[in-house]
C-alpha positions in Angstrom: 45.8 10.4 -9.8 42.7 11.8 -11.4 41.8 10.6 -14.9 43.1 12.7 -17.8 40.8 15.7 -18.3 38.9 15.0 -15.1 38.0 17.9 -12.9 36.1 17.5 -9.7 33.0 19.7 -9.6 30.3 20.5 -7.1 26.8 19.2 -7.2 23.9 18.9 -4.7 21.5 16.1 -3.8 19.5 15.0 -0.8 20.3 11.7 0.9 19.8 9.3 3.7 22.9 8.5 5.8 23.2 4.7 5.8 26.6 4.2 7.6 29.6 6.1 8.9 33.1 4.9 9.3 36.1 6.5 11.0 38.9 7.7 8.8 42.2 8.8 10.4 42.0 11.0 13.5 39.2 13.4 12.6 37.5 12.3 9.3 34.7 9.9 8.4 33.6 8.1 5.4 29.8 8.5 5.0 27.8 6.0 3.0 24.8 7.8 1.4 21.7 6.7 -0.5 20.9 9.8 -2.6 17.7 10.7 -4.4 19.2 11.2 -7.9 22.6 9.5 -7.9 22.0 6.2 -6.0 24.5 5.0 -3.4 27.6 7.1 -2.9 30.5 7.2 -0.4 32.0 10.5 0.6 34.7 11.8 2.9 33.7 14.3 5.5 36.8 16.1 6.7 37.2 17.0 10.3 33.7 16.0 11.4 35.0 14.2 14.5 36.4 17.4 15.9 34.3 19.1 18.5 34.6 22.3 16.5 33.0 20.7 13.4 30.2 22.7 11.9 28.2 19.8 10.5 29.4 16.6 12.2 26.1 16.1 14.1 24.2 16.3 10.8 26.1 13.3 9.4 24.9 10.7 11.8 23.2 7.5 10.6 19.5 7.5 9.6 19.4 11.3 8.9 17.8 12.9 5.9 20.1 15.6 4.7 20.7 18.0 1.8 24.3 18.2 0.9 26.9 19.6 -1.5 29.4 17.1 -2.8 32.7 17.5 -4.7 33.3 14.7 -7.2 31.8 13.3 -10.4 28.2 11.9 -10.3 29.0 10.2 -13.7 31.7 8.1 -12.1 34.8 9.7 -13.7 37.9 9.6 -11.4 37.8 8.6 -7.8 34.7 6.8 -6.5 35.1 8.7 -3.2 33.4 12.1 -3.1 34.0 14.9 -0.6 31.3 16.6 1.5 31.6 20.3 1.3 28.3 21.4 2.8 25.4 19.8 4.8 22.0 20.9 5.8 19.7 18.8 8.0 16.3 18.0 6.6 15.2 15.6 9.3 17.6 13.9 11.7 15.4 10.9 12.3 18.0 9.0 14.3 17.8 11.4 17.2 14.3 10.3 17.8 15.2 6.7 18.7 18.9 6.5 19.6 17.9 5.4 23.1 15.1 3.1 21.9 16.8 -0.3 21.2 13.9 -1.9 19.2 13.6 1.1 16.8 17.4 1.6 16.6 18.0 -2.0 15.6 15.2 -1.9 13.1 16.7 1.2 11.5 20.1 -0.5 11.4 18.6 -3.5 9.5 16.8 -1.0 7.1 20.1 0.8 6.4 22.0 -2.4 5.8 19.3 -3.7 3.5 19.4 -0.4 1.5 23.1 -0.7 1.1 23.0 -4.3 0.1 20.3 -3.7 -2.5 22.4 -1.0 -4.2 25.6 -3.0 -5.0 26.6 -0.6 -7.9 27.5 2.9 -6.9 26.0 5.9 -8.7 23.1 3.8 -10.0 19.9 5.8 -9.2 17.2 3.9 -7.3 14.5 6.5 -6.6 11.9 3.9 -5.4 14.4 2.4 -2.8 15.4 5.9 -1.7 11.7 6.8 -1.0 11.1 3.5 0.8 14.1 3.9 3.0 13.2 7.5 3.8 9.6 6.6 4.6 10.6 3.7 6.8 13.0 5.8 8.9 10.4 8.5 9.2 7.8 5.9 10.4 10.3 4.7 13.0 10.9 8.2 14.3 7.1 8.9 14.7 6.6 5.6 16.5 3.0 5.1 15.4 3.5 1.5 14.5 5.5 -1.4 15.9 9.1 -1.2 14.8 9.0 -4.8 13.9 6.0 -4.2 11.5 7.7 -1.2 10.0 10.9 -3.2 9.3 8.9 -6.1 7.8 6.9 -3.8 5.6 10.1 -2.2 4.4 11.8 -5.5 3.7 8.8 -6.8 1.7 8.6 -3.6 -0.4 12.3 -3.4 -0.9 12.3 -7.0 -2.2 9.6 -6.0 -4.6 11.9 -3.2 -6.0 14.6 -5.9 -6.5 12.2 -8.3 -8.2 12.2 -10.7 -5.2 8.6 -10.1 -3.9 7.3 -13.3 -2.4 4.1 -14.7 -3.9 1.3 -14.3 -1.4 -2.1 -14.3 -3.3 -1.1 -16.9 -5.9 1.0 -20.0 -6.2 4.7 -19.0 -6.8 5.1 -22.0 -9.2 2.0 -22.3 -11.3 0.3 -18.9 -10.6 -3.0 -20.4 -9.3 -4.8 -17.6 -7.5 -5.9 -18.0 -3.9 -4.6 -18.1 -0.4 -2.6 -21.3 -0.2 -1.6 -23.2 2.9 2.1 -23.7 2.3 5.0 -21.3 1.9 8.4 -22.3 0.3 11.2 -19.8 0.3 13.2 -21.6 -2.5 10.0 -21.8 -4.6 9.3 -18.1 -4.2 6.5 -17.8 -1.7 3.1 -19.4 -1.2 2.5 -22.7 -3.1 -0.6 -24.7 -3.9 -0.9 -28.4 -2.9 0.1 -29.6 -6.4 3.4 -27.5 -6.4 4.3 -27.8 -2.7 7.9 -29.0 -2.4 9.2 -31.1 0.5 10.0 -29.0 3.6 7.6 -26.2 2.8 6.3 -24.3 5.8 2.6 -24.2 6.8 2.1 -20.7 8.2 -1.2 -19.6 9.8 -3.6 -18.0 7.3 -3.3 -14.8 9.3 0.4 -14.7 8.7 0.0 -14.6 4.9 -2.7 -12.0 5.5 -0.3 -9.9 7.5 2.4 -10.2 4.8 -0.1 -9.0 2.3 -1.2 -6.1 4.5 2.4 -4.9 5.0 3.1 -5.1 1.3 0.1 -2.9 0.3 0.2 -0.7 3.4 -3.0 -1.8 5.1 -2.0 -0.6 8.6 -5.4 -1.3 10.1 -5.0 -5.0 9.5 -1.3 -4.9 10.4 -1.7 -3.1 13.7 -4.5 -5.5 14.7 -2.3 -8.6 14.2 -1.4 -10.8 17.2 2.2 -11.3 18.4 2.5 -14.9 17.3 1.4 -14.0 13.8 3.9 -11.1 13.7 6.8 -13.4 14.8 5.9 -16.0 12.1 5.7 -13.3 9.5 9.1 -11.9 10.5 10.6 -15.3 10.2 9.3 -15.8 6.7 10.3 -12.3 5.5 13.8 -12.7 6.9 14.2 -16.1 5.4 13.0 -15.0 2.0 15.2 -11.9 2.0 18.4 -13.7 3.0 17.8 -16.6 0.5 17.8 -14.1 -2.4 20.7 -12.1 -1.0 22.7 -15.3 -0.6 24.3 -13.9 2.5 22.9 -13.1 6.0 22.3 -9.5 7.1 24.6 -8.8 10.1 22.1 -6.5 11.7 19.0 -8.7 11.4 19.7 -11.1 14.3 20.2 -8.1 16.6 16.7 -6.6 15.9 14.7 -6.4 19.1 11.2 -7.7 18.2 9.5 -6.6 21.5 6.1 -5.2 20.8 6.0 -1.4 20.5 4.1 0.7 20.6 
């Protein structure tokens, strides 16, 4: 039952489709990351029918403009209804048959959902990062593995989890340090290095820094072993802070492309 005095109304926003779930015989629940209203869930009625006017526009990884029925303020039901959809850029169509890019996009979408645990809480920076990463995957100019790691590093920064790279995570001493400790928060100097700290190659920390600041000249020139080590540190740092593994991350195909 709707709350007393509550009346569903229509409003528009643009969004990235993060996930779709079947509901009944012909409907879907769509998980959206919107520009102005944060993460929302909405029912799309009849979109699994072949006669649906906008079912193809509500596939994962698409950028859409839509009209929703519900309350953006959180009054009444948390589940909105999709009443109109226009495609802005259906990025998923560009890599549905490309397994490395598809799995990277899946990890990006799951990360965005996990970093927005509260519905209707705006997160413009994360929306822009997610949209930019999916667009980069659709273009295919950079390795999907590099795009994913750049996204994860920047998304962690929006959550306040950015790993220390150019200074010691414990004492703040500037410089490129030789050890990296996930529990400590990133690179650590010799005085602060805890037992069990990793000792990545200097080029690995350089790649992490390049991906964080968007230096694609350095990132694209990196060697495969450096990329693999970087991916391992980024994944470990992310999942330490999330306190739960991402389901999609082990499925990511790290084959080098382009």
